[in-house]
C-alpha positions in Angstrom: 21.0 -13.0 -33.8 20.2 -11.6 -30.4 17.2 -9.4 -30.4 17.8 -5.7 -29.7 15.3 -3.7 -27.7 14.9 0.0 -28.1 13.1 2.3 -25.7 12.1 5.7 -26.8 10.2 8.4 -25.0 8.9 11.9 -25.4 9.3 13.9 -22.2 6.1 14.6 -20.3 5.5 18.3 -19.7 3.7 19.9 -16.7 1.9 22.9 -18.1 -0.1 25.0 -15.6 -3.1 26.2 -17.7 -6.2 27.4 -15.9 -5.0 25.4 -12.8 -4.7 22.2 -14.8 -1.5 20.5 -16.0 -1.6 18.6 -19.3 0.9 16.3 -20.8 2.1 15.5 -24.3 1.7 11.8 -25.0 4.7 9.6 -24.4 5.7 6.6 -26.4 7.7 3.7 -25.1 8.1 0.9 -27.6 10.2 -2.3 -28.0 10.6 -4.9 -30.7 9.2 -8.2 -29.6 7.3 -8.4 -26.4 5.3 -5.4 -25.4 6.2 -3.0 -22.5 3.7 -3.0 -19.7 2.7 0.5 -18.5 1.3 1.9 -15.3 0.2 5.6 -15.5 -0.1 7.6 -12.3 -1.2 11.2 -11.8 -0.3 13.2 -8.8 -2.3 16.4 -8.3 -1.2 19.0 -5.8 -3.2 21.4 -3.7 -3.1 24.1 -6.3 -4.6 21.8 -8.9 -1.5 21.1 -10.9 -1.1 17.5 -12.1 2.1 15.6 -12.8 1.7 12.7 -15.2 4.0 9.8 -14.3 4.8 6.6 -16.2 6.2 3.3 -14.8 7.2 0.9 -17.6 8.0 -2.8 -17.2 10.4 -4.0 -19.9 10.6 -7.4 -21.5 13.6 -9.6 -20.6 14.6 -7.2 -17.8 16.0 -4.8 -20.4 16.0 -2.0 -17.7 16.8 -2.1 -14.0 15.5 -0.4 -10.8 18.5 1.9 -11.0 18.8 4.9 -13.4 19.1 3.5 -17.0 20.1 5.9 -19.7 17.6 5.7 -22.5 14.9 4.1 -20.3 14.4 6.8 -17.7 13.3 10.4 -18.3 14.6 13.0 -15.9 12.2 15.6 -14.5 13.9 18.8 -15.8 11.2 21.1 -14.6 11.6 23.4 -11.6 8.0 23.8 -10.4 7.2 24.9 -6.8 4.8 21.9 -6.4 5.7 18.7 -8.2 6.1 14.9 -7.9 8.6 12.5 -9.5 9.7 8.9 -9.4 12.8 8.7 -7.1 15.4 6.7 -9.0 18.3 6.8 -6.6 19.0 10.5 -6.2 17.4 11.3 -9.6 13.9 12.7 -10.1 12.2 11.1 -13.1 8.8 11.4 -14.9 9.3 8.1 -16.7 10.9 5.1 -15.0 11.7 2.0 -17.0 12.4 -1.1 -14.9 12.6 -4.8 -15.4 9.9 -7.4 -15.6 6.8 -6.9 -13.5 6.9 -8.2 -9.9 3.9 -7.4 -7.7 6.1 -7.2 -4.6 8.2 -4.3 -5.9 7.6 -0.9 -4.3 8.6 2.2 -6.2 9.2 5.5 -4.3 7.3 8.7 -5.3 8.8 12.0 -4.3 6.8 15.1 -3.4 8.3 18.6 -3.5 5.8 21.1 -2.2 5.9 24.8 -1.6 2.2 24.8 -0.6 0.6 22.6 2.0 -2.7 20.9 1.3 -4.4 17.8 -0.2 -2.4 15.6 -2.6 -4.3 13.3 -4.9 -2.8 10.0 -6.2 -4.7 8.6 -9.2 -4.3 5.6 -11.4 -5.1 6.7 -15.0 -4.1 3.7 -17.1 -2.8 0.1 -17.3 -1.5 -1.3 -20.6 -0.6 -4.7 -21.8 -1.2 -6.7 -18.6 -2.5 -10.2 -19.3 -4.2 -10.4 -15.9 -5.9 -7.7 -13.8 -3.5 -6.2 -11.3 -4.3 -4.0 -8.3 -2.3 -0.8 -7.7 -1.6 0.5 -4.2 0.0 3.5 -2.5 2.1 2.4 0.5 2.5 5.0 3.2 5.7 4.4 5.2 4.7 6.7 8.0 1.4 5.0 8.8 2.6 1.6 7.5 -0.6 1.2 5.5 -1.6 0.5 1.9 -4.5 2.0 0.0 -5.8 0.7 -3.4 -6.1 3.3 -6.1 -7.4 0.9 -8.7 -11.0 2.1 -8.3 -10.7 5.4 -6.4 -8.2 8.1 -5.7 -6.0 8.3 -2.6 -6.0 11.7 -0.9 -3.5 12.8 1.8 -3.0 16.1 3.5 0.7 17.1 3.3 2.7 20.0 4.7 5.1 22.0 2.6 8.5 20.6 2.1 10.1 17.6 0.4 9.1 14.0 1.0 11.1 11.3 -0.9 10.6 8.2 1.2 7.1 8.2 2.4 4.9 7.1 -0.5 5.5 4.1 -2.8 3.6 2.6 -5.7 3.2 -1.1 -5.2 1.1 -4.0 -6.4 0.5 -5.9 -3.1 -1.1 -5.0 0.2 1.1 -7.5 2.0 3.7 -5.2 3.5 5.9 -7.9 4.8 6.7 -9.1 1.3 7.4 -5.7 -0.3 10.8 -5.1 -1.9 11.7 -1.4 -1.8 13.6 -0.3 -4.9 15.3 2.6 -3.1 17.4 0.0 -1.2 20.2 -1.6 -3.3 20.2 -4.8 -1.2 18.4 -8.0 -2.1 15.9 -9.5 0.3 18.3 -12.1 1.7 21.1 -9.5 2.1 18.7 -7.0 3.8 17.8 -9.6 6.4 21.5 -10.0 7.2 22.5 -6.4 7.0 19.5 -4.4 8.3 20.3 -2.0 11.2 18.2 -2.7 14.3 16.5 0.5 15.5 15.0 0.8 19.0 13.9 3.5 21.4 15.1 3.2 25.0 12.4 5.0 27.1 14.4 4.9 30.4 17.2 7.0 28.9 15.2 8.6 26.1 17.7 7.5 23.5 17.6 6.0 20.0 19.8 3.0 19.8 20.9 1.6 16.4 22.8 -1.7 16.2 24.7 -1.6 12.9 25.6 -5.1 11.5 29.0 -5.9 10.1 30.3 -2.4 10.8 27.9 -0.8 8.4 28.5 3.0 8.5 25.5 5.2 8.8 25.9 8.5 6.8 23.0 10.3 8.4 19.7 9.9 10.3 16.4 11.8 9.7 13.5 12.0 12.0 10.1 12.7 10.4 6.7 13.3 12.0 3.4 11.8 10.8 2.9 14.7 8.4 6.2 14.0 6.7 8.0 17.0 8.1 11.7 16.6 8.7 12.1 17.4 12.4 15.8 16.5 13.0 18.8 15.4 11.1 22.0 13.9 12.5 25.2 13.7 10.3 28.9 13.0 10.8 28.0 10.2 13.2 30.5 8.3 15.3 29.8 4.8 16.5 31.0 3.2 19.7 33.6 0.4 19.7 31.0 -2.2 18.8 29.9 -0.2 15.7 26.6 0.9 17.3 25.0 4.3 17.5 23.2 6.2 20.3 21.2 9.3 19.7 19.7 11.5 22.4 15.9 12.0 22.0 15.3 13.9 25.3 13.8 16.9 23.5 11.4 14.9 21.3 7.8 14.8 22.6 5.4 11.9 22.6 4.1 10.8 19.2 4.6 8.6 16.1 7.6 9.2 14.0 9.6 7.7 11.1 13.3 7.1 11.5 15.2 7.0 8.2 18.8 5.8 8.0 21.0 6.4 5.0 23.9 4.1 4.5 26.2 3.3 1.5 24.0 0.3 0.8 20.6 2.0 0.9 18.0 3.5 3.1 16.3 1.9 6.0 13.1 3.2 7.6 11.3 2.3 10.8 8.2 3.6 12.5 8.9 4.8 16.0 6.3 5.4 18.7 7.4 7.5 21.8 4.8 7.1 24.5 6.6 8.5 27.5 
């Protein structure tokens, strides 16, 4: 008889008591092999802490997408908060498949107050070997280990859903971002090519196979959304050209949203 796996959880609560958020314990259990757990705390500038849980399930019982019964939605409406980004859903518990150190899981920040954000690793459970946990910053294209110390970053107010990722490797070239629905081989074939043409001060996007781009966001190094372009029209070759004449020198992140996923690229404007 085929084994059945059950995943149960008690929702984590964020309770602002004396400037500290506490959580009720969560339980994720299966029959057979044990679930591997990674516990992350995100503390905002006002001292509130969101407890997050990432759970790797035996036999790939869950996926990187939203799975009913495996993922717990964040039903709170706090002015400063953090969540796993599972597609368009905000979750406090995310159940995924078997552990792969190359996977990168997006963490969303939703901030009404600017200030320091602290990322902490608070627990690892049921891993046979020692693993290292990193925060990947898509804006700086760097990784920072949080296995032995916290990672602190100053953030402005606003939402940031595609800047920070929890991952288990510092080799950026091998990372597989779970907020893209394409496999590695498909991504290589269908990734838009983004470039800045300094002579005309234009952003040029070459879209493969007629891939439609829903919208484009331009973020600065602090994670602030500076510009957004929607209802885009491509030329006869399926490519896009965006004027950047009013954008000053600096380092930016260009984020493209398509029907197959999101694509990010660091952009440096030097003249």
